[in-house]
C-alpha positions as CSV (number, residue, x, y, z in Angstrom):
1,M,0.2,0.0,0.2
2,L,1.4,3.7,-0.7
3,F,1.6,6.3,1.5
4,F,2.9,9.9,0.7
5,I,4.6,11.6,3.9
6,H,5.4,15.2,4.1
7,C,7.2,16.4,6.9
8,I,7.6,20.3,7.9
9,D,10.6,21.1,10.1
10,K,10.4,23.6,12.9
11,P,11.5,27.1,12.4
12,D,15.5,27.5,12.9
13,S,16.2,24.0,12.9
14,Q,18.8,23.2,10.8
15,E,21.1,22.5,13.1
16,L,18.9,20.2,15.0
17,R,18.6,18.6,11.2
18,A,22.1,18.3,10.7
19,E,22.9,16.7,14.4
20,N,20.4,14.0,13.3
21,R,21.1,13.5,9.4
22,R,23.4,10.7,9.5
23,H,21.4,8.5,12.0
24,H,18.0,9.5,9.7
25,L,19.7,8.1,6.6
26,E,21.0,5.0,8.5
27,H,17.5,4.6,9.6
28,L,16.4,4.9,6.0
29,S,18.8,2.7,4.9
30,L,16.8,-0.3,6.6
31,F,13.7,0.1,4.5
32,K,14.9,0.5,0.9
33,K,12.7,-1.9,0.0
34,N,9.8,0.0,1.3
35,I,11.0,3.4,0.0
36,V,9.5,4.6,-3.7
37,C,11.5,8.0,-3.3
38,A,12.6,10.2,-0.6
39,G,14.2,13.7,-0.1
40,P,14.3,16.9,1.8
41,T,12.0,20.1,0.8
42,L,14.4,23.0,0.1
43,S,14.0,26.9,1.0
44,E,13.3,29.1,-1.7
45,D,16.8,29.8,-2.5
46,G,18.0,26.0,-2.8
47,E,20.4,26.2,0.3
48,G,18.1,25.2,3.4
49,M,16.5,22.0,3.9
50,T,12.6,22.9,5.4
51,G,11.1,19.5,5.1
52,S,11.1,15.6,4.3
53,V,8.9,14.3,1.6
54,M,8.6,10.3,0.8
55,L,6.8,8.0,-1.0
56,V,6.6,4.8,0.7
57,D,5.2,0.9,0.6
58,F,3.7,-0.5,3.5
59,P,1.3,-3.2,4.4
60,D,-1.0,-0.7,6.4
61,R,-0.9,2.7,8.0
62,S,0.4,0.8,11.4
63,A,3.5,0.1,9.4
64,V,4.2,3.4,8.2
65,E,3.3,5.0,11.8
66,G,6.0,2.5,13.3
67,F,8.5,3.4,10.9
68,M,8.3,7.2,11.4
69,H,8.2,7.0,15.1
70,R,11.7,5.4,15.0
71,D,13.3,7.9,12.7
72,P,15.7,9.7,14.4
73,Y,14.4,13.3,13.1
74,T,11.0,11.9,14.9
75,R,12.7,11.1,17.9
76,A,14.4,14.7,18.4
77,Q,11.1,16.3,17.5
78,L,12.6,18.3,14.2
79,F,9.2,18.0,12.6
80,Q,6.5,20.7,13.0
81,S,4.1,18.7,11.3
82,V,3.9,15.3,10.0
83,R,1.3,14.6,6.9
84,V,0.6,10.9,6.1
85,E,-2.1,10.0,3.2
86,R,-2.9,7.1,1.3
87,W,-1.5,7.4,-2.2
88,K,-2.3,6.1,-5.8
89,K,0.3,5.9,-8.7
90,V,-1.7,7.1,-11.9
91,I,1.2,8.5,-14.0
92,P,3.0,7.0,-15.6
93,A,1.0,3.9,-15.6
94,S,1.8,0.6,-13.7
95,A,2.4,-2.3,-16.4
């Protein structure tokens, strides 16, 4: 089941993000088979990271919530908000 995750960082949290980035990436590496794509959202000038977007494939919402709960960014309270929604791929069409 596909899910869209949109996380928005708390204001002025670049240092907190940087301190936890290595551990966050290690956590994501454990779920390579579940992550369709992932990356940070950027400030208008493209220089700063402002949040995260992930498309993930998990059996259900509970599994997504467990994945997010164990993420070092979540544990460090980096995010101002986290939005998780079911998602359907339409384009390009699946074979």
